[in-house]
C-alpha positions in Angstrom: -19.4 -2.9 4.8 -20.7 0.7 5.7 -17.9 3.2 5.7 -19.3 6.6 6.9 -17.7 10.0 6.5 -19.9 12.3 8.5 -19.4 15.5 6.6 -21.0 17.8 9.2 -18.4 20.5 9.6 -14.8 21.4 10.1 -12.6 23.9 12.1 -15.2 24.8 14.7 -17.9 25.5 11.9 -21.0 23.4 11.7 -22.2 22.9 8.0 -25.4 21.0 8.9 -28.3 21.6 11.3 -27.5 20.3 14.9 -30.3 17.8 14.6 -28.1 15.9 12.1 -25.4 15.4 14.8 -27.9 13.7 17.0 -29.2 11.7 14.0 -25.6 10.5 13.2 -25.0 9.5 16.8 -28.3 7.6 17.5 -28.9 6.1 13.9 -25.8 6.0 11.8 -23.0 5.2 14.3 -24.9 1.9 15.4 -24.9 0.5 11.8 -21.6 1.8 10.4 -18.4 -0.5 10.2 -15.8 2.3 9.7 -16.2 6.0 10.6 -13.9 8.8 9.3 -14.7 11.9 11.1 -12.3 15.0 11.2 -11.4 16.3 14.6 -14.5 18.8 14.9 -16.9 16.0 13.9 -15.4 13.6 16.3 -15.9 16.3 19.0 -19.5 16.8 17.9 -20.2 13.1 17.9 -18.6 12.4 21.2 -19.4 15.6 23.0 -15.5 15.6 24.0 -13.0 18.4 23.4 -9.9 16.9 21.7 -6.8 18.8 22.6 -4.2 16.0 22.8 -3.7 12.6 21.2 -4.8 10.8 24.3 -8.1 12.7 24.2 -8.5 11.7 20.5 -7.8 8.1 21.5 -10.5 8.2 24.3 -12.8 9.6 21.7 -12.2 7.0 19.2 -12.8 4.4 21.9 -16.1 6.0 22.8 -17.2 5.9 19.2 -16.3 2.4 18.8 -18.7 1.6 21.8 -21.5 3.2 19.7 -21.0 1.0 16.7 -18.0 1.4 14.2 -15.2 -1.2 14.6 -12.7 1.1 13.0 -12.4 5.0 13.5 -10.1 7.3 11.6 -9.8 10.9 12.8 -8.5 12.8 9.8 -6.6 16.1 10.3 -6.3 15.9 14.0 -4.4 19.0 15.3 -3.0 19.0 19.0 -3.0 22.1 21.0 0.7 22.5 20.7 2.6 25.1 18.8 4.0 24.2 15.5 2.3 20.8 15.7 1.7 19.2 12.2 -1.8 17.9 11.7 -2.0 14.0 12.3 -4.4 11.3 11.5 -5.3 9.1 14.3 -6.4 5.3 13.4 -8.0 3.0 15.8 -8.8 -0.6 14.8 -9.9 -2.7 17.6 -7.4 -2.3 20.2 -4.7 -1.1 17.8 -3.9 2.8 17.6 -1.7 4.4 15.0 -0.9 8.0 14.8 0.2 9.2 11.3 1.7 12.7 10.7 1.0 14.6 7.7 -1.8 17.2 6.5 -4.9 15.7 5.2 -5.3 17.7 2.0 -8.6 18.4 0.1 -9.8 15.2 -1.6 -7.7 12.9 0.5 -10.5 12.0 2.8 -12.4 10.6 -0.1 -9.3 8.5 -1.3 -8.8 7.5 2.5 -12.3 6.2 2.7 -12.0 4.4 -0.6 -8.6 2.7 0.6 -10.2 1.7 3.9 -13.1 0.0 2.1 -10.8 -1.7 -0.5 -8.6 -3.0 2.3 -11.6 -4.4 4.2 -12.7 -6.3 1.1 -9.3 -8.0 1.0 -8.8 -8.6 4.8 -10.6 -10.4 7.4 -9.5 -8.4 10.3 -12.5 -6.2 10.3 
């Protein structure tokens, strides 16, 4: 089980050289089982702009065609005034939108929980 949290950037700011985005897309995605990008990282990997939940759902489906069976977009923010950040989870054909702010450190916990769940479940 390979869980990938592609720490490449956030809030429109890239933390790594652009070449790493292409490396993730071409080499890492095909071999990972679970992908946990934030909204910006998802936009980079899919080359899609995510404004609404339906855009994020399409992006998750696109990412799944590139390798991962499970995609979790953390801290997804719709383009609506006053919207609370959400997490979008896509497992197979099942989609879940979860409200709430993904605070610092929670992504590592989320990734760990996904890995633990995968060890105890055959749904992956």
